[in-house]
N, C-alpha and C positions, 0 to 999 in steps of 0.2 A: 503494500500500500504506500510506499514512499512516493510513487508517481502521483498518487491521489492528493497528497499534502502539497506537493509542488504545484499541482493544478489549482488547488484552492488558493494558494499564495499568489499565483499569477492573476487569478480572477479578482482577488482582493486588491492587488496593486492597480489593476485596470479600473476597478470601481472607484478607487481613491483618485486616480487621474481624471476620470470622468467628473467626479464631484468637484475637483479643483478647477477644471475647465468651466463647469457650470457656474461656480461662484465667480470666477473671473469674468465670464460673459455677462452675468447679472450685474456686477459692479460696473463694467464698461457701459452697459445699456443705461444704468441709473445715472452715471456721470454724464453721458451724452445727453440724456433727457434734461438734466439740470442745466447743462450749458445752453440748451435751446430755449429754456424758459427766459422770459424777460428778466433782466438783472434788476437789482435793487435801485430804483430811482431815488434821487435825493432832491427834495423840494426845499425852498427857502424864500425868504423875502429880504429886501434891503431896508435901510433906515427909512426910506420913503414909502415903504409898503408895496413896492413892485416885486412881483413873483418871478421865480425861475425854477427850472427843473433840470437836473443832470441825469443823463441816461448813459449807462455803460454799454460799450460795444459787445455784441455776442461773439461767439467764436467764428461765425461766418462773416463778421465785419458789419453786421446790421445793427440798427438801434430799434429796440422793441419797447413799447410802453403800454401800461395799463391805463385806460381812460374811460370816458363815458361819451356817449352820443345821446342827447336828449334824456340824460339821467340814467341810461342803461349801460352796464359794463360792457366794454369791448377791448379786444387786443389790437394794438396798432403797430404797424411797421412804418417807421418814419421814412418818407420817400420825397426828398427834395426835387426829384425828377418828375414827380406826379403833379400835374397842374392843379388838380382838385383832391379833396378828401374823397376816397372811393370805398364803397362797401359792396359786398356780394349781394346777389338777389335774395338769398336766404336771410342774410343779416338785415336787409332793407325790410323784408316782410316781418321779421321778428321785432324790428324797431317801429313798425307801423308807418314807414315813410311813404310819401306820395311819389308815384312814378310819373315824372314830368315828361317833357318832350324827349323823343328818341333821338340819339345822336350817335355818330361814329367817333370813337376815341382811338388814339394811337397808344398801344401798350408795348412793353418790351417784346411781346410775341407778335406784334403787328396790329392791324386795325381790328377793333372789336365794337360790337353794338352795345350801347349803354343807354341809360335814362338820366336826365338831369333831375336834381332834387335840391332841397334846402334843408339844412339841419338847424333846428332851433338853437342848440348849444353843443359845443364840443369842448371837452376838458381833458387835460392830462396834468397830474400833479395839482399844483395851485394855479395853473394858467387855464383860462377859458376864453372862448370867443362865441358870440351869438350870431345867428343868421349866416351860417357858413355854406357856401356853394359846394355841392358834392355830386358825384356820379354813382349810379348803381350799375355795377359791371358784373354780369352773370358769371363769368369765368374766374372771378377773383377767388383767392384761397381763403383760409381761415382768418388771417389778419386783415383788418381794414387798413387802407393806406392813408397815412397822415400826410397829405400833400400840401402844396403851396397855398391853396385857398385858405388854409388855417395858418400855416407857418409864416406867410409873408407879413403877418401882423406882429411878429416877434423878432428879436435879435437872435441869431443862431451862430454858434461857434463850436468848432470841433477842436478838442485839445487832448492829445495823448490817449485815444481810446474812449473819450467821453464827449458826448454831445450835450451842449448847454443851450437850452431854449429859454429865453428870458423876455419879460416885458421890456419894451423899448425904454432905454435910459437906465436899465438896471445897473446899480453900482456895486462892484465887488469889494 
């Protein structure tokens, strides 16, 4: 029976290796998911009461922010190349948005059909804007795009992996 003991030891070592690989894969997946989550945004105000928010870059080089549209929570991808704030058709329906005139918009993937709409209020951190122009773009992913129809009202600065969005005249 000596061969039987060697076989059991081999199976045991194999199971140990499989368990180690499983733990490593689980930790890799967990770390990857944490890196894709929006980072911890830091909000503040200056002596004059002007607000700002600092967003850390994610591992893909993007800036993600938690915010609200018309008081309802939404995930934003900050996109200075987007003319307007943009939401998916599903997000628009969940937010109860009006589907205005149909338009063709240029996206990174080429032209796409969309609808114009207006957002009563858009907020991230302590900064907000009322009556923001937006598009409803059916092919958009899970994150809404925080485009220039919102961002143009603020000072924007990128410094060492951090994006700072501040009310105009914010004093550091």
